[in-house]
py3Dmol code that shows the C-alpha trace and the ligand (Angstrom):
import py3Dmol

protein = """\
ATOM      1  CA  MET A   1      -0.024   0.064  -0.089  1.00  0.00           C
ATOM      2  CA  SER A   2       1.111   3.589  -0.814  1.00  0.00           C
ATOM      3  CA  VAL A   3       0.051   7.057  -1.239  1.00  0.00           C
ATOM      4  CA  ASN A   4       0.981   8.295  -4.658  1.00  0.00           C
ATOM      5  CA  ASP A   5       1.709  11.857  -5.624  1.00  0.00           C
ATOM      6  CA  ILE A   6      -0.752  13.176  -8.475  1.00  0.00           C
ATOM      7  CA  LYS A   7       1.105  13.489 -11.784  1.00  0.00           C
ATOM      8  CA  ASN A   8      -1.871  13.695 -14.065  1.00  0.00           C
ATOM      9  CA  ALA A   9      -5.234  13.748 -12.712  1.00  0.00           C
ATOM     10  CA  ALA A  10      -6.860  13.336 -15.907  1.00  0.00           C
ATOM     11  CA  GLU A  11      -5.560   9.667 -15.904  1.00  0.00           C
ATOM     12  CA  PHE A  12      -8.104   8.725 -13.384  1.00  0.00           C
ATOM     13  CA  GLY A  13     -10.791   8.941 -16.060  1.00  0.00           C
ATOM     14  CA  ARG A  14      -9.835   5.387 -17.197  1.00  0.00           C
ATOM     15  CA  PHE A  15     -11.034   4.061 -13.753  1.00  0.00           C
ATOM     16  CA  VAL A  16     -14.558   5.158 -14.307  1.00  0.00           C
ATOM     17  CA  TYR A  17     -16.829   2.417 -15.713  1.00  0.00           C
ATOM     18  CA  SER A  18     -18.955   4.953 -17.811  1.00  0.00           C
ATOM     19  CA  ASN A  19     -15.799   6.055 -19.615  1.00  0.00           C
ATOM     20  CA  GLY A  20     -15.073   2.555 -20.661  1.00  0.00           C
ATOM     21  CA  PRO A  21     -14.766   1.424 -24.402  1.00  0.00           C
ATOM     22  CA  GLY A  22     -18.141   0.461 -25.760  1.00  0.00           C
ATOM     23  CA  TYR A  23     -19.837   1.537 -22.511  1.00  0.00           C
ATOM     24  CA  ASP A  24     -23.495   0.267 -22.514  1.00  0.00           C
ATOM     25  CA  GLU A  25     -25.469   1.333 -19.222  1.00  0.00           C
ATOM     26  CA  PRO A  26     -27.799  -1.595 -19.300  1.00  0.00           C
ATOM     27  CA  THR A  27     -24.947  -4.186 -19.854  1.00  0.00           C
ATOM     28  CA  VAL A  28     -22.918  -2.644 -17.109  1.00  0.00           C
ATOM     29  CA  ARG A  29     -25.845  -2.666 -14.594  1.00  0.00           C
ATOM     30  CA  ALA A  30     -26.487  -6.319 -15.410  1.00  0.00           C
ATOM     31  CA  ALA A  31     -22.811  -7.207 -14.607  1.00  0.00           C
ATOM     32  CA  PHE A  32     -23.123  -5.353 -11.271  1.00  0.00           C
ATOM     33  CA  ARG A  33     -26.049  -7.384 -10.226  1.00  0.00           C
ATOM     34  CA  ASN A  34     -24.050 -10.498 -10.829  1.00  0.00           C
ATOM     35  CA  ALA A  35     -21.079  -9.119  -8.882  1.00  0.00           C
ATOM     36  CA  VAL A  36     -22.579  -8.882  -5.585  1.00  0.00           C
ATOM     37  CA  PRO A  37     -25.296 -11.045  -3.951  1.00  0.00           C
ATOM     38  CA  LEU A  38     -26.661  -8.120  -1.863  1.00  0.00           C
ATOM     39  CA  LYS A  39     -29.909  -8.739  -0.260  1.00  0.00           C
ATOM     40  CA  THR A  40     -29.787  -6.623   3.010  1.00  0.00           C
ATOM     41  CA  ILE A  41     -28.790  -2.927   3.827  1.00  0.00           C
ATOM     42  CA  ALA A  42     -27.942  -2.623   7.508  1.00  0.00           C
ATOM     43  CA  ILE A  43     -27.994   1.054   8.779  1.00  0.00           C
ATOM     44  CA  TYR A  44     -26.029   1.358  12.021  1.00  0.00           C
ATOM     45  CA  CYS A  45     -23.954   3.884  14.100  1.00  0.00           C
ATOM     46  CA  TYR A  46     -20.477   4.972  13.342  1.00  0.00           C
ATOM     47  CA  ASP A  47     -19.539   4.349  17.075  1.00  0.00           C
ATOM     48  CA  PRO A  48     -16.578   1.879  17.126  1.00  0.00           C
ATOM     49  CA  ARG A  49     -18.460  -0.346  19.662  1.00  0.00           C
ATOM     50  CA  ALA A  50     -20.944  -0.759  16.980  1.00  0.00           C
ATOM     51  CA  ALA A  51     -18.720  -2.232  14.226  1.00  0.00           C
ATOM     52  CA  GLU A  52     -19.490  -5.773  14.871  1.00  0.00           C
ATOM     53  CA  ILE A  53     -23.149  -5.221  13.788  1.00  0.00           C
ATOM     54  CA  PRO A  54     -23.217  -6.556  10.333  1.00  0.00           C
ATOM     55  CA  SER A  55     -21.139  -9.538  11.470  1.00  0.00           C
ATOM     56  CA  VAL A  56     -23.372 -10.348  14.379  1.00  0.00           C
ATOM     57  CA  LEU A  57     -26.371  -9.815  12.082  1.00  0.00           C
ATOM     58  CA  ALA A  58     -25.005 -12.394   9.630  1.00  0.00           C
ATOM     59  CA  LYS A  59     -24.807 -14.890  12.408  1.00  0.00           C
ATOM     60  CA  VAL A  60     -28.364 -14.529  13.599  1.00  0.00           C
ATOM     61  CA  LEU A  61     -30.104 -14.209  10.174  1.00  0.00           C
ATOM     62  CA  PRO A  62     -30.539 -17.193   7.980  1.00  0.00           C
ATOM     63  CA  ASP A  63     -28.612 -17.097   4.631  1.00  0.00           C
ATOM     64  CA  GLU A  64     -26.634 -13.838   5.368  1.00  0.00           C
ATOM     65  CA  ILE A  65     -23.029 -13.441   4.832  1.00  0.00           C
ATOM     66  CA  TYR A  66     -20.655 -10.706   6.162  1.00  0.00           C
ATOM     67  CA  PRO A  67     -17.967  -9.615   5.521  1.00  0.00           C
ATOM     68  CA  GLY A  68     -17.595 -12.714   3.234  1.00  0.00           C
ATOM     69  CA  GLU A  69     -14.749 -12.773   0.658  1.00  0.00           C
ATOM     70  CA  VAL A  70     -13.693 -10.583  -2.255  1.00  0.00           C
ATOM     71  CA  ILE A  71     -13.908 -12.176  -5.680  1.00  0.00           C
ATOM     72  CA  TYR A  72     -10.902 -11.810  -8.073  1.00  0.00           C
ATOM     73  CA  ASP A  73     -10.800 -12.327 -11.764  1.00  0.00           C
ATOM     74  CA  ALA A  74      -8.063 -14.231 -13.484  1.00  0.00           C
ATOM     75  CA  ALA A  75      -6.014 -11.002 -13.835  1.00  0.00           C
ATOM     76  CA  GLY A  76      -6.091 -10.495 -10.093  1.00  0.00           C
ATOM     77  CA  LYS A  77      -8.649  -7.685 -10.455  1.00  0.00           C
ATOM     78  CA  LYS A  78     -11.291  -7.315  -7.625  1.00  0.00           C
ATOM     79  CA  VAL A  79     -14.508  -7.903  -9.485  1.00  0.00           C
ATOM     80  CA  GLY A  80     -17.019  -8.755  -6.766  1.00  0.00           C
ATOM     81  CA  GLY A  81     -17.770 -10.092  -3.246  1.00  0.00           C
ATOM     82  CA  THR A  82     -19.670 -12.696  -1.462  1.00  0.00           C
ATOM     83  CA  ALA A  83     -21.353 -10.465   1.306  1.00  0.00           C
ATOM     84  CA  THR A  84     -25.151 -10.319   1.323  1.00  0.00           C
ATOM     85  CA  ILE A  85     -25.116  -7.403   3.825  1.00  0.00           C
ATOM     86  CA  MET A  86     -24.161  -4.050   2.714  1.00  0.00           C
ATOM     87  CA  PRO A  87     -23.430  -1.533   5.680  1.00  0.00           C
ATOM     88  CA  VAL A  88     -24.452   2.134   5.821  1.00  0.00           C
ATOM     89  CA  VAL A  89     -22.652   3.593   8.756  1.00  0.00           C
ATOM     90  CA  VAL A  90     -23.888   6.914  10.025  1.00  0.00           C
ATOM     91  CA  ALA A  91     -24.345   8.907  13.359  1.00  0.00           C
ATOM     92  CA  GLY A  92     -26.945   6.882  15.348  1.00  0.00           C
ATOM     93  CA  GLY A  93     -27.879   4.610  12.567  1.00  0.00           C
ATOM     94  CA  ARG A  94     -30.586   7.060  11.415  1.00  0.00           C
ATOM     95  CA  ALA A  95     -32.395   6.338   8.207  1.00  0.00           C
ATOM     96  CA  ILE A  96     -32.342   9.890   6.968  1.00  0.00           C
ATOM     97  CA  ASP A  97     -28.578   9.528   6.115  1.00  0.00           C
ATOM     98  CA  ALA A  98     -29.239   6.227   4.396  1.00  0.00           C
ATOM     99  CA  LEU A  99     -31.768   7.034   1.766  1.00  0.00           C
ATOM    100  CA  ARG A 100     -29.643   7.655  -1.216  1.00  0.00           C
ATOM    101  CA  SER A 101     -27.441   4.686  -0.314  1.00  0.00           C
ATOM    102  CA  ILE A 102     -30.392   2.428  -0.375  1.00  0.00           C
ATOM    103  CA  THR A 103     -31.768   3.833  -3.797  1.00  0.00           C
ATOM    104  CA  ILE A 104     -28.287   3.231  -5.483  1.00  0.00           C
ATOM    105  CA  GLY A 105     -27.785  -0.153  -3.828  1.00  0.00           C
ATOM    106  CA  HIS A 106     -31.206  -1.253  -5.123  1.00  0.00           C
ATOM    107  CA  HIS A 107     -30.430   0.112  -8.644  1.00  0.00           C
ATOM    108  CA  LEU A 108     -27.017  -1.690  -8.797  1.00  0.00           C
ATOM    109  CA  PHE A 109     -27.513  -4.855  -6.868  1.00  0.00           C
ATOM    110  CA  GLY A 110     -31.252  -5.245  -5.797  1.00  0.00           C
ATOM    111  CA  VAL A 111     -32.193  -4.975  -2.148  1.00  0.00           C
ATOM    112  CA  THR A 112     -34.741  -7.208  -0.376  1.00  0.00           C
ATOM    113  CA  ASN A 113     -34.311  -6.050   3.237  1.00  0.00           C
ATOM    114  CA  VAL A 114     -33.343  -2.849   4.947  1.00  0.00           C
ATOM    115  CA  ALA A 115     -32.283  -3.312   8.643  1.00  0.00           C
ATOM    116  CA  VAL A 116     -32.339  -0.080  10.699  1.00  0.00           C
ATOM    117  CA  VAL A 117     -30.382  -0.665  13.841  1.00  0.00           C
ATOM    118  CA  HIS A 118     -30.275   1.680  16.863  1.00  0.00           C
ATOM    119  CA  HIS A 119     -28.000   0.944  19.672  1.00  0.00           C
ATOM    120  CA  THR A 120     -28.078   1.149  23.447  1.00  0.00           C
ATOM    121  CA  ASN A 121     -26.081   3.909  25.050  1.00  0.00           C
ATOM    122  CA  CYS A 122     -25.627   5.874  21.568  1.00  0.00           C
ATOM    123  CA  GLY A 123     -23.781   9.003  21.715  1.00  0.00           C
ATOM    124  CA  THR A 124     -26.765  10.503  19.878  1.00  0.00           C
ATOM    125  CA  SER A 125     -28.884   9.831  23.024  1.00  0.00           C
ATOM    126  CA  SER A 126     -26.273  12.146  25.169  1.00  0.00           C
ATOM    127  CA  PHE A 127     -27.708  15.360  23.577  1.00  0.00           C
ATOM    128  CA  THR A 128     -31.110  16.749  22.399  1.00  0.00           C
ATOM    129  CA  ALA A 129     -32.020  18.434  18.983  1.00  0.00           C
ATOM    130  CA  PRO A 130     -32.607  21.856  20.620  1.00  0.00           C
ATOM    131  CA  GLY A 131     -29.403  21.510  22.640  1.00  0.00           C
ATOM    132  CA  LEU A 132     -27.346  20.541  19.440  1.00  0.00           C
ATOM    133  CA  ILE A 133     -28.864  23.401  17.390  1.00  0.00           C
ATOM    134  CA  LYS A 134     -28.134  26.020  20.165  1.00  0.00           C
ATOM    135  CA  THR A 135     -24.701  24.921  20.734  1.00  0.00           C
ATOM    136  CA  TYR A 136     -23.801  24.870  17.178  1.00  0.00           C
ATOM    137  CA  LEU A 137     -25.065  28.468  16.738  1.00  0.00           C
ATOM    138  CA  ALA A 138     -22.983  29.555  19.807  1.00  0.00           C
ATOM    139  CA  GLU A 139     -19.794  27.714  18.808  1.00  0.00           C
ATOM    140  CA  GLU A 140     -19.828  27.877  14.960  1.00  0.00           C
ATOM    141  CA  GLY A 141     -22.119  30.928  14.405  1.00  0.00           C
ATOM    142  CA  GLU A 142     -24.372  29.036  12.048  1.00  0.00           C
ATOM    143  CA  ASP A 143     -28.157  28.270  12.412  1.00  0.00           C
ATOM    144  CA  ILE A 144     -28.803  24.660  11.575  1.00  0.00           C
ATOM    145  CA  SER A 145     -32.322  24.584  12.819  1.00  0.00           C
ATOM    146  CA  THR A 146     -33.652  24.104   9.227  1.00  0.00           C
ATOM    147  CA  VAL A 147     -30.740  22.200   7.675  1.00  0.00           C
ATOM    148  CA  TYR A 148     -31.861  18.767   9.246  1.00  0.00           C
ATOM    149  CA  GLU A 149     -35.057  17.278  10.209  1.00  0.00           C
ATOM    150  CA  LYS A 150     -35.086  17.767  13.939  1.00  0.00           C
ATOM    151  CA  ASP A 151     -36.608  14.235  14.648  1.00  0.00           C
ATOM    152  CA  SER A 152     -33.580  12.716  13.141  1.00  0.00           C
ATOM    153  CA  LEU A 153     -30.994  14.536  15.107  1.00  0.00           C
ATOM    154  CA  ALA A 154     -30.952  12.755  18.519  1.00  0.00           C
ATOM    155  CA  ILE A 155     -32.292   9.571  20.101  1.00  0.00           C
ATOM    156  CA  ALA A 156     -34.494  10.320  23.078  1.00  0.00           C
ATOM    157  CA  ASN A 157     -36.338   6.881  22.961  1.00  0.00           C
ATOM    158  CA  LEU A 158     -35.174   3.846  20.906  1.00  0.00           C
ATOM    159  CA  ALA A 159     -38.394   2.555  20.119  1.00  0.00           C
ATOM    160  CA  GLU A 160     -39.646   5.845  19.015  1.00  0.00           C
ATOM    161  CA  THR A 161     -36.584   6.596  16.901  1.00  0.00           C
ATOM    162  CA  LEU A 162     -36.909   3.215  15.279  1.00  0.00           C
ATOM    163  CA  ASP A 163     -40.608   3.693  14.529  1.00  0.00           C
ATOM    164  CA  HIS A 164     -39.744   7.169  13.200  1.00  0.00           C
ATOM    165  CA  ASP A 165     -37.075   5.880  10.899  1.00  0.00           C
ATOM    166  CA  VAL A 166     -38.881   2.849   9.527  1.00  0.00           C
ATOM    167  CA  LYS A 167     -41.838   5.244   8.674  1.00  0.00           C
ATOM    168  CA  LEU A 168     -39.390   7.760   7.036  1.00  0.00           C
ATOM    169  CA  LEU A 169     -38.069   4.949   4.886  1.00  0.00           C
ATOM    170  CA  ARG A 170     -41.375   3.485   4.045  1.00  0.00           C
ATOM    171  CA  ALA A 171     -42.801   7.025   2.963  1.00  0.00           C
ATOM    172  CA  SER A 172     -39.926   7.631   0.761  1.00  0.00           C
ATOM    173  CA  ALA A 173     -40.320   7.380  -3.054  1.00  0.00           C
ATOM    174  CA  GLY A 174     -36.690   6.320  -3.134  1.00  0.00           C
ATOM    175  CA  ILE A 175     -37.385   3.077  -1.315  1.00  0.00           C
ATOM    176  CA  PRO A 176     -38.759   0.236  -3.387  1.00  0.00           C
ATOM    177  CA  LYS A 177     -42.181  -0.736  -2.053  1.00  0.00           C
ATOM    178  CA  SER A 178     -41.155  -4.454  -2.351  1.00  0.00           C
ATOM    179  CA  VAL A 179     -38.492  -3.894   0.312  1.00  0.00           C
ATOM    180  CA  ASN A 180     -38.895  -5.355   3.981  1.00  0.00           C
ATOM    181  CA  ILE A 181     -37.919  -2.833   6.503  1.00  0.00           C
ATOM    182  CA  TYR A 182     -36.834  -4.093  10.006  1.00  0.00           C
ATOM    183  CA  GLY A 183     -36.133  -1.867  13.107  1.00  0.00           C
ATOM    184  CA  TYR A 184     -33.693  -3.531  15.602  1.00  0.00           C
ATOM    185  CA  VAL A 185     -32.167  -2.413  18.975  1.00  0.00           C
ATOM    186  CA  PHE A 186     -28.527  -3.676  19.366  1.00  0.00           C
ATOM    187  CA  ASN A 187     -27.389  -3.990  22.919  1.00  0.00           C
ATOM    188  CA  ILE A 188     -23.825  -2.737  22.574  1.00  0.00           C
ATOM    189  CA  ASP A 189     -22.648  -4.719  25.593  1.00  0.00           C
ATOM    190  CA  THR A 190     -24.006  -8.231  25.201  1.00  0.00           C
ATOM    191  CA  ASP A 191     -24.209  -8.042  21.120  1.00  0.00           C
ATOM    192  CA  GLU A 192     -27.866  -8.937  21.151  1.00  0.00           C
ATOM    193  CA  PHE A 193     -30.537  -7.883  18.731  1.00  0.00           C
ATOM    194  CA  THR A 194     -33.991  -7.211  19.587  1.00  0.00           C
ATOM    195  CA  LEU A 195     -36.448  -6.869  16.612  1.00  0.00           C
ATOM    196  CA  LEU A 196     -39.068  -4.146  17.497  1.00  0.00           C
ATOM    197  CA  ILE A 197     -40.603  -3.517  14.035  1.00  0.00           C
ATOM    198  CA  SER A 198     -41.105  -5.765  11.132  1.00  0.00           C
ATOM    199  CA  ASP A 199     -42.779  -3.771   8.129  1.00  0.00           C
ATOM    200  CA  LEU A 200     -42.977  -6.160   5.107  1.00  0.00           C
ATOM    201  CA  GLY A 201     -42.908  -4.971   1.690  1.00  0.00           C
ATOM    202  CA  THR A 202     -45.266  -5.756  -1.111  1.00  0.00           C
ATOM    203  CA  LYS A 203     -44.653  -9.043  -2.783  1.00  0.00           C
ATOM    204  CA  GLN A 204     -42.560  -8.638  -6.099  1.00  0.00           C
TER     205      GLN A 204
END
"""
ligand_1 = """\
1
ZN
Zn -24.335 5.503 18.392
"""
view = py3Dmol.view(width=600, height=400)
view.addModel(protein, "pdb")
view.setStyle({"model": 0}, {"cartoon": {"style": "trace"}})
view.addModel(ligand_1, "xyz")
view.setStyle({"model": 1}, {"stick": {}})
view.zoomTo()
view.show()
């Protein structure tokens, strides 16, 4: 591994699929569908104590694999993987930050399930939305009161925030109606999941 000095930034154009010779968007999309057997997107907190969430989820759910293995082609290039869970790691595991990633994950690989995971003793339960907004104004001189949806900023009650987030996903046009959405609490000390919400999608 190394960090290279940039000599010719334009050279990086050849590492973009849509710049490839004979690029055909539907063909490339079909190839991506075969490269990764993604089934489930897991949204969870960037707290280092929560890093095991996708691995533990793969142990407790049937037929899920994480992290799996990277697949190489004959030339030694990385061309895919065996993981069925794709992580979206954001503050508090809040759904609002995951919307775009779910839409794109579904377009590329197809998504069957979305698992929203909020964990015990989360840092986002150590402050309140008004407290964050007030402090940011005092310390940074910026009013962020209308930048983010207030109910997505802090966790005051794990069951309520999970309910909020599952409803937020279900109401979004960017989440396919066929997708199952689950809301889990993860106990950070015991690595145990509790399934609180199971919102099944329409059958495909
Ligand atoms: Zn957290």
